[in-house]
mmCIF file of the C-alpha atoms, coordinates in Angstrom:
data_MODEL
# 
_entry.id   MODEL 
# 
loop_
_atom_site.group_PDB 
_atom_site.id 
_atom_site.type_symbol 
_atom_site.label_atom_id 
_atom_site.label_alt_id 
_atom_site.label_comp_id 
_atom_site.label_asym_id 
_atom_site.label_entity_id 
_atom_site.label_seq_id 
_atom_site.pdbx_PDB_ins_code 
_atom_site.Cartn_x 
_atom_site.Cartn_y 
_atom_site.Cartn_z 
_atom_site.occupancy 
_atom_site.B_iso_or_equiv 
_atom_site.pdbx_formal_charge 
_atom_site.auth_seq_id 
_atom_site.auth_comp_id 
_atom_site.auth_asym_id 
_atom_site.auth_atom_id 
_atom_site.pdbx_PDB_model_num 
ATOM 1   C CA . MET A 1 1   ? -98.999  51.760 -69.400 1.00 0.00 ? 1   MET A CA 1 
ATOM 2   C CA . ASP A 1 2   ? -95.714  53.325 -70.486 1.00 0.00 ? 2   ASP A CA 1 
ATOM 3   C CA . MET A 1 3   ? -95.437  50.685 -73.185 1.00 0.00 ? 3   MET A CA 1 
ATOM 4   C CA . VAL A 1 4   ? -98.930  51.586 -74.422 1.00 0.00 ? 4   VAL A CA 1 
ATOM 5   C CA . GLU A 1 5   ? -98.073  55.292 -74.483 1.00 0.00 ? 5   GLU A CA 1 
ATOM 6   C CA . ASN A 1 6   ? -94.885  54.542 -76.426 1.00 0.00 ? 6   ASN A CA 1 
ATOM 7   C CA . GLY A 1 7   ? -96.800  52.419 -78.929 1.00 0.00 ? 7   GLY A CA 1 
ATOM 8   C CA . GLU A 1 8   ? -94.886  49.251 -78.009 1.00 0.00 ? 8   GLU A CA 1 
ATOM 9   C CA . VAL A 1 9   ? -97.977  47.370 -76.890 1.00 0.00 ? 9   VAL A CA 1 
ATOM 10  C CA . GLY A 1 10  ? -101.622 47.845 -77.815 1.00 0.00 ? 10  GLY A CA 1 
ATOM 11  C CA . LEU A 1 11  ? -104.095 48.742 -75.076 1.00 0.00 ? 11  LEU A CA 1 
ATOM 12  C CA . ALA A 1 12  ? -105.981 45.471 -75.556 1.00 0.00 ? 12  ALA A CA 1 
ATOM 13  C CA . GLU A 1 13  ? -102.778 43.495 -75.003 1.00 0.00 ? 13  GLU A CA 1 
ATOM 14  C CA . ALA A 1 14  ? -101.953 45.489 -71.869 1.00 0.00 ? 14  ALA A CA 1 
ATOM 15  C CA . LEU A 1 15  ? -105.438 44.928 -70.437 1.00 0.00 ? 15  LEU A CA 1 
ATOM 16  C CA . ASP A 1 16  ? -105.240 41.211 -71.250 1.00 0.00 ? 16  ASP A CA 1 
ATOM 17  C CA . GLU A 1 17  ? -101.915 40.961 -69.414 1.00 0.00 ? 17  GLU A CA 1 
ATOM 18  C CA . GLU A 1 18  ? -103.411 42.729 -66.392 1.00 0.00 ? 18  GLU A CA 1 
ATOM 19  C CA . ALA A 1 19  ? -106.410 40.381 -66.420 1.00 0.00 ? 19  ALA A CA 1 
ATOM 20  C CA . ASP A 1 20  ? -104.105 37.364 -66.680 1.00 0.00 ? 20  ASP A CA 1 
ATOM 21  C CA . ALA A 1 21  ? -102.163 38.574 -63.635 1.00 0.00 ? 21  ALA A CA 1 
ATOM 22  C CA . ASP A 1 22  ? -105.411 38.837 -61.659 1.00 0.00 ? 22  ASP A CA 1 
ATOM 23  C CA . ASP A 1 23  ? -106.552 35.405 -62.899 1.00 0.00 ? 23  ASP A CA 1 
ATOM 24  C CA . ASP A 1 24  ? -103.372 33.972 -61.395 1.00 0.00 ? 24  ASP A CA 1 
ATOM 25  C CA . ARG A 1 25  ? -104.444 35.101 -57.918 1.00 0.00 ? 25  ARG A CA 1 
ATOM 26  C CA . LEU A 1 26  ? -106.398 32.965 -55.520 1.00 0.00 ? 26  LEU A CA 1 
ATOM 27  C CA . PRO A 1 27  ? -110.029 33.900 -54.934 1.00 0.00 ? 27  PRO A CA 1 
ATOM 28  C CA . PHE A 1 28  ? -110.788 35.898 -51.795 1.00 0.00 ? 28  PHE A CA 1 
ATOM 29  C CA . GLU A 1 29  ? -112.799 32.910 -50.556 1.00 0.00 ? 29  GLU A CA 1 
ATOM 30  C CA . THR A 1 30  ? -109.494 31.199 -49.737 1.00 0.00 ? 30  THR A CA 1 
ATOM 31  C CA . LEU A 1 31  ? -109.217 33.574 -46.783 1.00 0.00 ? 31  LEU A CA 1 
ATOM 32  C CA . THR A 1 32  ? -112.686 32.493 -45.690 1.00 0.00 ? 32  THR A CA 1 
ATOM 33  C CA . VAL A 1 33  ? -111.673 28.828 -45.867 1.00 0.00 ? 33  VAL A CA 1 
ATOM 34  C CA . PHE A 1 34  ? -108.716 29.503 -43.559 1.00 0.00 ? 34  PHE A CA 1 
ATOM 35  C CA . PHE A 1 35  ? -111.003 31.397 -41.179 1.00 0.00 ? 35  PHE A CA 1 
ATOM 36  C CA . LEU A 1 36  ? -113.589 28.597 -41.071 1.00 0.00 ? 36  LEU A CA 1 
ATOM 37  C CA . ALA A 1 37  ? -110.943 25.912 -40.629 1.00 0.00 ? 37  ALA A CA 1 
ATOM 38  C CA . GLY A 1 38  ? -109.401 27.918 -37.788 1.00 0.00 ? 38  GLY A CA 1 
ATOM 39  C CA . ASP A 1 39  ? -112.822 28.331 -36.194 1.00 0.00 ? 39  ASP A CA 1 
ATOM 40  C CA . ARG A 1 40  ? -113.537 24.602 -36.294 1.00 0.00 ? 40  ARG A CA 1 
ATOM 41  C CA . LEU A 1 41  ? -110.074 23.520 -35.192 1.00 0.00 ? 41  LEU A CA 1 
ATOM 42  C CA . ARG A 1 42  ? -109.852 25.959 -32.274 1.00 0.00 ? 42  ARG A CA 1 
ATOM 43  C CA . ARG A 1 43  ? -112.871 24.210 -30.747 1.00 0.00 ? 43  ARG A CA 1 
ATOM 44  C CA . ASP A 1 44  ? -112.002 20.677 -31.808 1.00 0.00 ? 44  ASP A CA 1 
ATOM 45  C CA . PRO A 1 45  ? -108.498 20.136 -33.189 1.00 0.00 ? 45  PRO A CA 1 
ATOM 46  C CA . LEU A 1 46  ? -109.492 16.671 -34.385 1.00 0.00 ? 46  LEU A CA 1 
ATOM 47  C CA . ASP A 1 47  ? -112.439 17.912 -36.476 1.00 0.00 ? 47  ASP A CA 1 
ATOM 48  C CA . ALA A 1 48  ? -112.022 15.974 -39.728 1.00 0.00 ? 48  ALA A CA 1 
ATOM 49  C CA . ASN A 1 49  ? -113.834 18.516 -41.920 1.00 0.00 ? 49  ASN A CA 1 
ATOM 50  C CA . GLY A 1 50  ? -111.854 21.423 -40.452 1.00 0.00 ? 50  GLY A CA 1 
ATOM 51  C CA . LEU A 1 51  ? -108.595 19.571 -41.041 1.00 0.00 ? 51  LEU A CA 1 
ATOM 52  C CA . GLU A 1 52  ? -109.591 18.675 -44.589 1.00 0.00 ? 52  GLU A CA 1 
ATOM 53  C CA . GLN A 1 53  ? -110.468 22.316 -45.364 1.00 0.00 ? 53  GLN A CA 1 
ATOM 54  C CA . LEU A 1 54  ? -107.194 23.479 -43.851 1.00 0.00 ? 54  LEU A CA 1 
ATOM 55  C CA . LEU A 1 55  ? -105.054 21.019 -45.798 1.00 0.00 ? 55  LEU A CA 1 
ATOM 56  C CA . GLU A 1 56  ? -106.777 21.804 -49.110 1.00 0.00 ? 56  GLU A CA 1 
ATOM 57  C CA . ALA A 1 57  ? -106.305 25.536 -48.565 1.00 0.00 ? 57  ALA A CA 1 
ATOM 58  C CA . VAL A 1 58  ? -102.654 25.058 -47.532 1.00 0.00 ? 58  VAL A CA 1 
ATOM 59  C CA . ASP A 1 59  ? -102.026 23.052 -50.721 1.00 0.00 ? 59  ASP A CA 1 
ATOM 60  C CA . ALA A 1 60  ? -103.613 25.755 -52.879 1.00 0.00 ? 60  ALA A CA 1 
ATOM 61  C CA . ALA A 1 61  ? -102.058 28.751 -51.125 1.00 0.00 ? 61  ALA A CA 1 
ATOM 62  C CA . GLU A 1 62  ? -98.751  30.362 -51.978 1.00 0.00 ? 62  GLU A CA 1 
ATOM 63  C CA . SER A 1 63  ? -97.476  33.002 -49.572 1.00 0.00 ? 63  SER A CA 1 
ATOM 64  C CA . GLU A 1 64  ? -96.185  35.126 -52.475 1.00 0.00 ? 64  GLU A CA 1 
ATOM 65  C CA . ARG A 1 65  ? -99.604  35.197 -54.193 1.00 0.00 ? 65  ARG A CA 1 
ATOM 66  C CA . PRO A 1 66  ? -102.255 36.679 -51.910 1.00 0.00 ? 66  PRO A CA 1 
ATOM 67  C CA . PRO A 1 67  ? -105.892 36.555 -52.941 1.00 0.00 ? 67  PRO A CA 1 
ATOM 68  C CA . TYR A 1 68  ? -107.191 39.630 -54.708 1.00 0.00 ? 68  TYR A CA 1 
ATOM 69  C CA . GLY A 1 69  ? -107.511 42.544 -52.284 1.00 0.00 ? 69  GLY A CA 1 
ATOM 70  C CA . VAL A 1 70  ? -105.577 40.911 -49.439 1.00 0.00 ? 70  VAL A CA 1 
ATOM 71  C CA . ASP A 1 71  ? -102.530 42.632 -47.958 1.00 0.00 ? 71  ASP A CA 1 
ATOM 72  C CA . VAL A 1 72  ? -99.314  40.694 -48.635 1.00 0.00 ? 72  VAL A CA 1 
ATOM 73  C CA . ARG A 1 73  ? -98.144  40.849 -44.998 1.00 0.00 ? 73  ARG A CA 1 
ATOM 74  C CA . LEU A 1 74  ? -101.491 39.578 -43.732 1.00 0.00 ? 74  LEU A CA 1 
ATOM 75  C CA . TRP A 1 75  ? -101.483 36.787 -46.302 1.00 0.00 ? 75  TRP A CA 1 
ATOM 76  C CA . LYS A 1 76  ? -97.948  35.689 -45.405 1.00 0.00 ? 76  LYS A CA 1 
ATOM 77  C CA . ARG A 1 77  ? -98.904  35.522 -41.717 1.00 0.00 ? 77  ARG A CA 1 
ATOM 78  C CA . VAL A 1 78  ? -102.041 33.535 -42.573 1.00 0.00 ? 78  VAL A CA 1 
ATOM 79  C CA . CYS A 1 79  ? -99.942  31.061 -44.576 1.00 0.00 ? 79  CYS A CA 1 
ATOM 80  C CA . GLU A 1 80  ? -97.414  30.750 -41.734 1.00 0.00 ? 80  GLU A CA 1 
ATOM 81  C CA . LEU A 1 81  ? -100.132 30.047 -39.172 1.00 0.00 ? 81  LEU A CA 1 
ATOM 82  C CA . ALA A 1 82  ? -101.894 27.598 -41.485 1.00 0.00 ? 82  ALA A CA 1 
ATOM 83  C CA . ASP A 1 83  ? -98.628  25.702 -42.043 1.00 0.00 ? 83  ASP A CA 1 
ATOM 84  C CA . GLU A 1 84  ? -97.952  25.633 -38.281 1.00 0.00 ? 84  GLU A CA 1 
ATOM 85  C CA . LEU A 1 85  ? -101.474 24.410 -37.620 1.00 0.00 ? 85  LEU A CA 1 
ATOM 86  C CA . ALA A 1 86  ? -101.252 21.673 -40.229 1.00 0.00 ? 86  ALA A CA 1 
ATOM 87  C CA . GLY A 1 87  ? -97.862  20.659 -38.842 1.00 0.00 ? 87  GLY A CA 1 
ATOM 88  C CA . ALA A 1 88  ? -99.207  20.434 -35.297 1.00 0.00 ? 88  ALA A CA 1 
ATOM 89  C CA . LEU A 1 89  ? -101.962 18.114 -36.476 1.00 0.00 ? 89  LEU A CA 1 
ATOM 90  C CA . VAL A 1 90  ? -100.300 15.869 -39.060 1.00 0.00 ? 90  VAL A CA 1 
ATOM 91  C CA . ASP A 1 91  ? -96.497  15.992 -38.806 1.00 0.00 ? 91  ASP A CA 1 
ATOM 92  C CA . ASP A 1 92  ? -96.070  13.713 -35.786 1.00 0.00 ? 92  ASP A CA 1 
ATOM 93  C CA . ASP A 1 93  ? -97.523  10.320 -34.937 1.00 0.00 ? 93  ASP A CA 1 
ATOM 94  C CA . THR A 1 94  ? -99.977  11.983 -32.557 1.00 0.00 ? 94  THR A CA 1 
ATOM 95  C CA . PRO A 1 95  ? -101.456 15.442 -33.046 1.00 0.00 ? 95  PRO A CA 1 
ATOM 96  C CA . ASP A 1 96  ? -100.436 18.176 -30.625 1.00 0.00 ? 96  ASP A CA 1 
ATOM 97  C CA . GLU A 1 97  ? -103.983 19.205 -29.766 1.00 0.00 ? 97  GLU A CA 1 
ATOM 98  C CA . ASP A 1 98  ? -103.046 21.993 -27.342 1.00 0.00 ? 98  ASP A CA 1 
ATOM 99  C CA . ALA A 1 99  ? -100.673 23.658 -29.793 1.00 0.00 ? 99  ALA A CA 1 
ATOM 100 C CA . ALA A 1 100 ? -103.203 23.186 -32.600 1.00 0.00 ? 100 ALA A CA 1 
ATOM 101 C CA . MET A 1 101 ? -105.952 24.864 -30.586 1.00 0.00 ? 101 MET A CA 1 
ATOM 102 C CA . ASP A 1 102 ? -103.681 27.828 -29.781 1.00 0.00 ? 102 ASP A CA 1 
ATOM 103 C CA . ILE A 1 103 ? -102.580 28.252 -33.400 1.00 0.00 ? 103 ILE A CA 1 
ATOM 104 C CA . ALA A 1 104 ? -106.149 27.846 -34.685 1.00 0.00 ? 104 ALA A CA 1 
ATOM 105 C CA . GLU A 1 105 ? -107.308 30.501 -32.217 1.00 0.00 ? 105 GLU A CA 1 
ATOM 106 C CA . GLU A 1 106 ? -104.618 32.889 -33.459 1.00 0.00 ? 106 GLU A CA 1 
ATOM 107 C CA . LEU A 1 107 ? -105.551 32.204 -37.094 1.00 0.00 ? 107 LEU A CA 1 
ATOM 108 C CA . HIS A 1 108 ? -109.231 32.745 -36.334 1.00 0.00 ? 108 HIS A CA 1 
ATOM 109 C CA . ASP A 1 109 ? -108.577 35.973 -34.427 1.00 0.00 ? 109 ASP A CA 1 
ATOM 110 C CA . LEU A 1 110 ? -106.289 37.307 -37.140 1.00 0.00 ? 110 LEU A CA 1 
ATOM 111 C CA . LEU A 1 111 ? -108.900 36.812 -39.851 1.00 0.00 ? 111 LEU A CA 1 
ATOM 112 C CA . ARG A 1 112 ? -112.029 37.733 -37.893 1.00 0.00 ? 112 ARG A CA 1 
ATOM 113 C CA . PRO A 1 113 ? -111.926 41.445 -38.879 1.00 0.00 ? 113 PRO A CA 1 
ATOM 114 C CA . TYR A 1 114 ? -111.711 40.516 -42.582 1.00 0.00 ? 114 TYR A CA 1 
ATOM 115 C CA . ILE A 1 115 ? -114.455 37.923 -42.827 1.00 0.00 ? 115 ILE A CA 1 
# 
C-alpha cells in the first residue's frame, strides 16, 4: 500500500498482486482431505482410498504455503504428521500399521476442531 500511496504502483496493480498471492495458496479443502485421510487410516491403516487421499494431499501440500485462513504453525504440524503417516505406510517393504494408526489418530485429533 505504501507503493500505491507514493504513486509507484496503481491500485489495480496492487490488488492484482494481492489476488495472485492468494491464488497461489492451497484451498482450505486440503485441510479437510488430511482430516478425512487421518480418520480413515486411524481405523484401517491399509485403507486404499485413505492412503490415496493422503498421498495426493502430501504431494500438493507445501509446509511454507498454508491454505487460506490456516495458521502457519498448525499447517506445518499437519504437513509433518502427514509425511510421517505416509512414511509409515509406504517407505518400508511392509507398512508399520501400529505407528500409522497412532500418527493418523494424532492428525485426526489435531484437525478435528477445524473441520
